[in-house]
N, C-alpha and C positions, 0 to 999 in steps of 0.2 A: 447773458454772459456765455461766451463759447469756451470750449475746452481746448487743451493743447493739441489734440489730434485734429480737430476741426480747423483750428487756426493754422496748423501746418498744411493741411490740404488746401486751404484758401491761399496760402503763400505759394504753394506749388502751382495751382491754377493761374495765379497771377504772374507766373514765371520768375518767382523770387525765392527759389530754394536750390542752391547749387549742389546739395546732396541728393536731389531727386535723380534716380537712375532712369525712370521712365514710367509710362503708363502700361499696366497689365490689364487683363480683362476686367478684374474686379476692384482695381484701385491702383495706387502708386507704390512702386518699389523705391525705397530710399536707403541710403547709407545712414545708419543711426548716428545721431549727434554725438553720442558717447561711444568710444572705442576702447574698452578695456581689453578686448581681444580684436585684433585687426579683422575686419570683415563683418562686423555686426550689422545686420540689416533689419528693415521692418517692411511690412506691407500695411499700408493705410487704406481703408476702404473708401471706395467711391463707386458703388455698384450701379450698373446700368439698369434703367427702369424695367427692361424686359425680364430681368432676373428677379424683380421684386413684385411681380404681379400678385395682387390680392394679399400681400403680406402685412400691409399696414405700417411697415417701417420705411424709413427714408434711406438715402444712399450711404449714410454713416450710422449703422445700427449700433445698439449698445452691446449686443451679445451675438455670438454665432448662432445660438438657438432662436434668435428673433427672425432668422432668415428662412425662406422656403427652401426646400430640398435642393433645387437646382442651383440656387445662389450659394448655399453651403458648399456644395460640391465644387463649384467654380472657385470660390474663395480658397478653399483648402488646396485645390489644384495649383492655384497661383502661389500659395505659400510653399508648396513642394518644389515648384519650378524655381522660385527664388532660392530655395535651399540648394538645388542643383547648381545654380550659378555661384553661390557662395563656396561650395565644394570646389568647383572648377577654378575659381579665382584665387582661393586661399590655399588649396591643398590640405585642408583640415581633415582630421581623422573621422570626426562625426559632427552632428549638429544637435543643438537643443532648440526646440520649437516651443514658444511660450505665447499664450493668449490669456494674459492675466486680467486685464481690464478692471483692475481694482482701483488704482490711483486715478486713472482717467477712464471713466465708464463709457468708453466708445470702443467698439471692436477694432483691434489692431493686433498684428502678429509680429513677434520678434523671432528672428532667425540668428542664432548665436553659434559661430564656429567653435569647435573644441579641438585642441592640438595635443599631440603626443608629448611635446616639451613643456606642457603646463606643470605646475607643482602637482604632484600626485594626489594630495589631499583635496586641493581645489578642483581638480579635474573630475572628481566624483560628486561634486556639489552642484546644486542649482547655481547657474551663473550669477544670478542676482544676489545670492548669499555669499558666493565665493569672491566676487569682485565689487569694487566701489564704482558702480556705473555713474553715479552723480559726480564723482570726483575724477572720472577717467578723462583722458585727453579728448578734446573735441575733434570730430572728423573735419577734414579739409580736402574736399574733392578737387580743389584748384591748387593744392600744394602737396603736403606730405602724403595724402591718399590718392593722388592723381593716377598713378599706375594701377592701383587696386580698383579704383572707380572705373577706369577704362576696361579692365578685365571683367568686372561685374557686368558692365553694359554689354560687352561683347558676348559673354556667356548667356545673357538674357536675350540677345538678338535685338537690342535697342540702340 
């Protein structure tokens, strides 16, 4: 049985994921399915073999710490680059970066924009505690989020 992250990566590779922004060095940048705050994105791992030499882990590792140093550096660099794109595309004040890997034990990173016009109490909280991600509106790169999606792709150079 595969997990949600691996299933999503397989859909992306099959060309069946309209929320995929594109391929980065260490995986796929996507517009998150849930959008409690406009511009929530994720990086899903699909690490090249040359970064995994002698690590014993596959292209979708369970934890950041499973990766050899060069792969860690590259993955974190891609996460920061995705964050730069979210800032450029949304005009957010700051970002929250999360790599929880608790519910789905496969490495993946969330990039969540935070805005000055958020409720002040929620703004100070972990976004997963402050917002109902499961109940949030679904992303729609071909509809409501089309302009945001285009800005993200442009900022990523994809």
